[in-house]
C-alpha positions in Angstrom: 2.5 -53.8 -25.1 2.8 -50.3 -23.6 5.8 -51.2 -21.5 7.6 -52.4 -24.5 6.7 -49.2 -26.3 8.1 -47.1 -23.4 11.3 -49.1 -23.2 12.0 -48.1 -26.8 11.7 -44.6 -28.1 9.8 -42.6 -25.4 8.9 -39.8 -27.8 7.4 -42.3 -30.2 5.7 -44.0 -27.3 4.1 -40.8 -26.1 2.9 -39.9 -29.7 1.4 -43.5 -30.1 -0.4 -43.3 -26.7 -1.9 -39.9 -27.5 -3.0 -41.2 -31.0 -4.6 -44.2 -29.3 -7.0 -41.9 -27.3 -9.1 -39.7 -29.5 -10.3 -37.6 -26.6 -6.7 -36.8 -25.5 -5.6 -36.4 -29.1 -8.4 -33.8 -29.6 -7.5 -31.9 -26.5 -3.8 -31.7 -27.6 -4.5 -31.1 -31.3 -3.4 -27.4 -31.1 -0.7 -27.9 -28.4 3.0 -27.7 -29.2 5.2 -30.0 -27.2 8.3 -28.6 -25.6 11.3 -30.4 -27.0 14.2 -28.6 -25.5 15.4 -27.3 -22.2 14.7 -28.9 -18.8 11.1 -29.9 -19.8 11.9 -31.2 -23.3 12.6 -34.8 -22.4 9.8 -37.4 -22.1 10.3 -38.9 -18.7 9.0 -42.2 -17.3 8.5 -42.8 -13.6 9.4 -46.2 -12.3 8.3 -45.7 -8.7 4.7 -45.2 -7.8 5.3 -42.4 -5.2 7.0 -39.2 -6.1 7.0 -35.5 -5.3 8.3 -32.7 -7.5 11.0 -30.4 -6.2 9.4 -27.3 -7.9 5.7 -26.8 -8.3 6.1 -23.9 -10.6 8.5 -21.8 -12.7 7.8 -18.7 -14.9 5.2 -19.7 -17.5 4.6 -23.2 -16.0 2.5 -24.6 -13.2 2.3 -28.3 -12.1 -1.1 -29.5 -10.9 -2.5 -32.8 -9.7 -0.4 -35.9 -10.2 2.2 -33.8 -12.1 3.2 -32.4 -8.6 3.3 -35.6 -6.7 1.6 -38.9 -6.0 1.6 -41.2 -3.0 0.4 -44.7 -3.8 -2.1 -45.6 -1.1 -1.5 -49.4 -1.5 2.3 -49.3 -1.1 2.8 -46.3 1.2 2.9 -46.3 4.9 0.7 -43.9 7.0 -1.9 -43.2 4.3 
């Protein structure tokens, strides 16, 4: 169900997933989503492992899995 949602309109998929989780919806209730510039697009990762090229820019810091993630089941040397 979620995969089909994401394959369609990613903006609508994000909104629907946020609406499905009252805790997250509450945390984001006063947030304003960036909709333009390099961070305005809703992106979907296909691969499990990834690492961001930039960890920060003025006014923005990536933390946790936003920076990178190595899947312990499918990665070598972990």
